[in-house]
Each structure stands twice: as structure tokens, then as C-alpha cells.
N, C-alpha and C positions, 0 to 999 in steps of 0.2 A: 378476418376482421380488419377494420380500419383502426389503426393505433397512432397516437402521437407520442413523441418522446421530447420532453421539455428539458433542455440543457444537454448539449452534446459534447461534453468533456470526455474524460476517460470512461466513466461509468455509462453515460448516456449514449455515446457513439457505439460502444460495444453492445449495449442492450438493443439499440435501434437495428443494427445490422443483424443481430441474432434473431430478433423477432421477425425480420424479413426472411431470414433463413428458414424459420418455422412456417412460412407461408402467408404471413400477414402483410397487409399494405401499411407501410410505416412512413410518417412524415416526422423528421427530426427538426426541432425548432431550436436555433442557437443564436443568441443576440450578438455574438462576436462574428462580424461579417467575414473576416479573413478565414476564421476556422470553418464556418459554414461553407464557404466557397471551396476550400481545400477538400473537405469531406465529400462535397458534391462531385468533385473531379476524381474521387478515389484516392486522394492523397492522405496518408495517415499522419496526424500531427504528433504522434507519440509512438514509442517502440512497444509493441506487444506481439509476441509470436503468434502467427496464424491470423491476425486481425486484418492485415492488408488484403489477403486473399478472400476472406469472408466479406469485407467491405465491397470489393470490386464485383464479387459474385452477386451480392445483394443488389447493388446498383444496376448491374447488367440485367437482372431479372425484371427490372421495372417496378419492383415492389418497395423500393427505398428511395427517398429523396430528402434533401435538406433545404432549409429556408431560414430566413430571419423574421418572417412574417407570421405572427401568432394567428392571423386570420386563417391560414392554411391548415391549422389544427382543427378547425370547425368540422363537425361531423364524425370525429373519431369516437368510437365506442368506449375506449379506455385511453386515458392520458397519463403516461408515466412521468413522474416528477423526479428528475435526476440532477438537480442543481446542487452545487457545492455548498458546504457548510464549514468554511475555514475558521480557525481560531481567531478570536477577537484580538486586536492589538493591545498588548500590555495586560491582557486578561486571560483566564483559563477558559471562559465560556465560548460557546459556538456562536458565530455570527450568522443570524437567520435572515438577514436583509434580502439575500438573493432568493431564498425559498419563498418568502412572503411576496416579493415583487413578481416572481414567476406565477404564483397562484392568482394574484390580482390581475395580471395580464390574461391568464387563462380563463378567468371568470367571464371575461368579455366575449368569449366564443363558446362557452360551455352551455350545453342544452340539458333539459330534464332527461333523466334516465342514464346519463353518461357517468363514467367512473373516473375519478382522479386517484391514481395509485402511487403513493409516495415510496420512493426507493432511497432517497437521501438519508444519510445518517444524522439524526436530529436528537436533541434532548427530549426526554420523556415529557409528555404534555403538549408537544408541538402539534401532533396530529389533531388533537381536540380543538386547538385554536384555529387551525386551518379549516377543519370541518365547519366550525361556526362561521368563518368567513364565506365559505361556499354556500352554506345554508341560507345566509342572510341575503344573498343575491340570486341564487338559483336553487330554490328549496328542494326540488326533486332530483338534483344531482347528488352524487355520493362520493365519499372519500374512504379509501382503504389504505392500510400501511403494509407494504410488501418489501421488506428490507433485502438488500443485496449482500452476498457473501463472496465477492470476487477476490481472488488472489492475483496480484500483479504477476504477469508471466504465465498465468493460467486462466485469464479472464474469459476467453472464448469458451473453453471447456466448462468452466464453472457456471456460465450462463446457459449453455445448451444442455449440460448434464449436471444440474445442481444436486447437492447431497440432501437438500430439503427445500421445501417451499413454506414460507411463513406468511400468513394472512392476518393482519389486524383489521377486524371488520367493525362497522358501525352497529349500534344496538338496533333492536326492533326489526321491522320488516325489510329494511334496506340491507341487512346483513346477508341473508341468503341470496339476494339479487347480486350483490357485489361479489360474493364467492362464486356464483355461477359464471359471471363475466371473467374473473381471473382463471377459473378452471378451463374456460374456453380458450383464453389466451395461451395457457400452458397445457393444452389438451394432450399433445404428444408426450410431454414430460410426465404429466399425471398418469397417463396410460401405462407408463413403465413401472408404476408402483413407487414413484418417488415419495418419501415421507412428507406429510403435510402437517403443519401445526396451525390450527385455526383458533384465533384468540382475539383479544381486545386490542385497542390502540396502544395502551401503555406497555403491555407485554411485548408486542411486536417491536415497538420502538427500543425497548431495553435489550432485546435479543442481540442486536449487532454490537452495542456498546459493551454488554456483558461478555460476549464472545471475545472481543478485542482486549478487554481488560484481563480476562483469564489467560489469554495467550501472552500478553505482555508480562503478566505475573510469572508465568512459567519460565519465560526467557530470563527475566531478572532474577528469579530464584537460582537458576544454575549459574548465573554470573555472580551472584552473592557467594555461592559455593566456591567459585573460582577465586574470589578474594581470599576466602579462608584457606584454599589450597595453596595460594601463593605465600600465605603467612606460615603455613605448617609444613610445606614441602610435599603435600599430597598432589595427586594428578587428577584434574577435573574431568578429563575425558574418560578415564577408567571409572571414576565415580559415577558419571552419567550412564555409562554402559551398565554398571552394576544395578543402579536403582531403576534403570529403564526396563529391566526384565520383569519388574513388577507391573502386571497389566493394569493395576489401578493408577499407575503413573505414566507408563509408556515412554518410549525413547524419543519421540518426535519433539522438536523444538527444545531439546536439552543440549544443544551445541553451544557451549560457552564461547564468548568472543566479544566483539565490539558492540553488540546490542542492537536494538531495533531503531528504525527511523521511518522515513516516508511520510506520506500525507494522511495516513489513517491512525495508526496506533498511538503516536504521541499526542495528537490533538484530540482524539476520541477519549482517551483516559482522562485528559485534563478537563474536557467538557463534562464528562461523567461526574468528576469530583465537584465541578462548579455547580452542576444541577442538583447534586445531592445536598450541597450547602444551601441552595435556594429553597429546597424542600424541608430543611431542618433536619436532614439525615446525614450530615457531613461525616459524623463519626463512623458510619458504615463503610466509608471508602477512604479513610485516612491511610490505609496501607498502600493505596495506589500512589501516594506522594513518595513513599520510599521506593516503590517500583520504578517510578520516574527517576529518582535520585540515583539509584543503582545503575540504571541504564546510562545516565550521563557520566557517572564516574568512570565507566569503562573507557570512554574516549580519553579522559585525562590520564588514566593508567597506561593506555597505549603510547601516548606521547612520552610519559616517564620511562617506559621500557625502551623506547627508541633511543632516548637520550642515554640511558644506562648502557646499552650495547655499543653506543658510539663514544665510549670512554668519557661519559658524563658531560659531553658538550656536542651540541648539534651545529655549532657555528661552522659554516663552510662545508659541512658534510653533504654529499650528494645522495639524495634519498629518492628511490623509485616507489611510487604508490600505485599498486595494481587494483583498480576498481574505484569508481566514483559514484555510481548509482547506489541507492540505499540497499538494493538487493539485486541478485543476478536476474537476467532476462527482463530487464526494465531499463528505461532511460530516465526514471524518476529520481531527481536529486533533492527533493524536498526533505529537509532535516536529515541529510545524509551523514551518518557517522564517519564515513570515509573522507568526505570533503572537509568535515570539521577537523579531523585529525591532520589532514594535509595542510590546512591553513594554519593550525597551531604549530606544526613543524616549521613552516616557513617563517612564522613570527619569531621563532627561537633561533633563526639564522641558518636553517638548512636550505640547500638548493634542491627544491622539490620538483619532480616531473610526474605527472599523473597520466595514466592510461585507462581507458574503459572502452569496451567494444561498441557501446551504444550511446553513452551519455556525454561524450566530450563536447558536442556542439551546445548542449544545454549548459554545460559547465562554463564554457567560454563566455556565455551571455551573463551568467550570474556570478561567477568567480573569475573575472578577467585577470586578477592579480597572480593566479597560478599559471604554471607552464604545463603544457600538455604534449603528449606523444601519441603517435598513431599505432604503436605496438608495444607490448611489454619489453621487447628487446631494446627498442629505442628509448623507452623510459629508464631502463636499467643500465644503459651504457655508462661504464666507469663509475657505477654507483657504489657507495660505501655500505648501503643498507637497502634491502627490498622489503616492502610491507605489502602483504596480501590483505586487502581490506574489504573487498567484495568478491564473493566466492564464485565467480564465473567459471563454467566448466573448462574453458580454454586455459584459464590460469591454473586450475587444479591439475590439468593434464600437461603442464610444462615439463620438459625434460630437464631435470636439475643439472645434468652433466653439460648439455649444450648451453643452457642458460648461464651456467657458471663461467663460461668463456667470455661473457659480455661484461660482467661486473668487475669492479676493482677489488671488492672484498666479498667473499661468499658468506653473507650474513642475511638471514631472512627472519622476519617477524610475521607469524601466521595469526592475523587478527580474527580469523574465523575458524581456527582449528580444522581447516579443510585440506591441508596438504598431507601427503604421506611422509611422516617425520623420518622414518627409517631410510627411505630412498634418498631424501635430501641430505641426511647426515652421511649416508654412504658415499654420496657424491662430493663430500668435503665441505658441506655447508654447516655453519653454526645456526642452529634452529632454536627459536624461542616462540612461545605462544602464551596467551593469557590463560592463567590457571594451570600451566604445565611447568614442571620443575626443569631447571636447566641441566644440561649434561656437560 
């Protein structure tokens, strides 16, 4: 099939290369000239394991190209809409200007019988509005909503081997036609028996935001338990292990710590709350406000704990921060809890050095006031305190004996409950973590 992908940021670039990998001819349309040029040369503008190899392979096959010209999307049977929906300034709601602009531009090259498939995360009701825009100009074109469920660090696998396919289809005779086109796009995935949920626009739009809200709630729940554990002397890791054996609950995402960040969960749950308010159903999602509050309190508590172990004063203390990306296997620093904590420590007088395997260059552009190191050892040289704030595997695998020879004081705060406490304490380190009792 001939496909177009409109918007080649993180989602769109991965989707475009993956569709070419599945054998389709794909044109990626990106309005940012520099980004389109880099992708066309096989240069990856973000860190994502496995993506660079996939991109070069797809370009080399001749099935993938990138452009800034919407006209080159003409003739595609399916047009995937992968444009960002950032949070509005000073508001909780999603900014849909980029999505609407992309659809307006696409309408100019859209032909009858072609399908626009939305993948962007949008407030419920957006698909119906976009469908009306399309029908007004190209009555026989169609719109479907086909949300993505990518995990940063696993985006290639999640695109080529998704755990489900969700189709929000139009009513009437267009529904089966749109489904047939999507089934053809994903034929190799469908043939493996991948579960499919075929539904209406509204349900398909809500699937992504509901999934993110549930995940955020689970993370904030265990962090709320961590607050109680700190107040009572209980141990949140053992608590999570115990309740995680219940298969109704499960152990995944019950690791207490610094909380969530990134470009999806925080803005998606806020946009969900905003949309519920617009629909007059705001009481249904008031709990998400507390989910958000719990998440933000963990950052404050981490700074408090750092000050506590530094004899109640951070002034002049050398602090090593291991991790800057909001999660491992990513260079994404949007709403990064690690960077937020690092900046607060610096404001309170600490001498902070930050290390990260992938995100340092992004950090230097956005947080130039912080000092950066190329390795954890360099960051921790003569440090009074070490903070693990992003659980990269190479940080989890640090040898506490060898690492202890670098620092001034063997004191570590595990912001992700990711280190082996016993081995670090056996090597002479003072170990503290959120929700864990001190020894």
C-alpha cells in the first residue's frame, strides 16, 4: 500500500519506518525542515533503542522517504495523523491547533475513498470534529481513529508487535471500508491473531487517555503508600511485593519512587480532567487531581530527604545526580522528575553535577544552569551525596565498592528503589530511599 504519515516527531517517525518495514511505500510529511532533512539522511533526532537501524533499513529499501511538501502525500490510500497535542499554556487542556492545521493541509491533497487514520492522543470528541472538516471538503474520504500505545524505549517493538489494535470507525457504510483498509495496513500483525477492538470514535479516543490515567493512578497509589510507610516506619518495597502477588493487582508499576514524568502521562491526565469538565462530568475524574498532586509531592520529598541526610543543609554540598531523562532508554527530558530535583537542589545551595547516558545534550539546551558529567564516576567525584533518579541499567549495575572510592562520603539516595540495598550497605554506604525505613 501507499501510505503517508503526517507529523514525524517521535510517534510519526517510528510509525513511518515501521510501516515501511511491513512492506508499504511510506512518505513522511514533516513541517520542520531540519527534522525532515535529518530523517531523510537516516539521522535520528531522538534516542530510541533499535530505531536508527530500522530507519536506515527502511530508507535503504526505497520504501520510505521524508518531505515537507504535503503534495507528496497525494495518492496515499491511508494517511496517518501523528501530530503532537501539547498541553496549553497556563491551562490543563490539550492544544489541538497542530492537529487541526495538519488536517486542513491534508484536505488539499485528499481524494475520495482515502482514509485518514488518527493516531494522536486527543480529547474525546475531536475525531467527530475532524470527520466533519473532512466531509465538508471531500465527502467520500473517511476518518478512523487508531490510537498508539508506544512505550518510550520499546517503541519499535510496540509498533511492529502491538498487544492490541484499536479502530474507532465511522458510522454507516464507511465503517467496513475503513476497517478493511486498516486491516490491510496491519495484515501481518492481524494474521498473528493480535486482539482487535473495533468501536466508535469516542471509545477509541478514550482508550489511550484511560490507559494512561490508570497507569498514573497505579504509580501514584504506591507512592501514596510510600508516604504512609515513611510516617509509620513500614517498608514500601515489601508492601508492594506482598500486594503484588494478588493477580487482581499485579506487581508491575508498583515501584515506589520519584514518580512519573515525560511528554504523555502528565499532560494526558490533565487534558482528560479538562475535557471531563467541558462535558459536565468533572466529578468523575477529580481523583486524577490527587494522582497528579501525589506525583509532584515525591519530588519535594526527595529534596527534603537529600537535605536531611546532608545534616539539614545543602549549602556547599557536592551532589551527584545519576539520571536526567524521565525514564531509562530515552533522551526525553520533558517534565523530568530527575531534572526538577536537580534544579531544586542547586537552588538550595548544593553543587550539583548531572550524568545521563543519553539525555545530557538535550539537558544542556534546556537546563544550561546545571553542570553535567560524562560518566557517573565523574559526576560523583568527591561527592557528599549520590542520588539515583533515573534507573538506567548501567547505574543499577554500578559496583558499590569501586564507586565508593570516588566519592567523599558514601551516602546514596535511591529515588527509584532500583539498587540492591544489601550490597550497597555491605560496601559501607548509607542507603536511603523513598518509602523505605532507615537503618
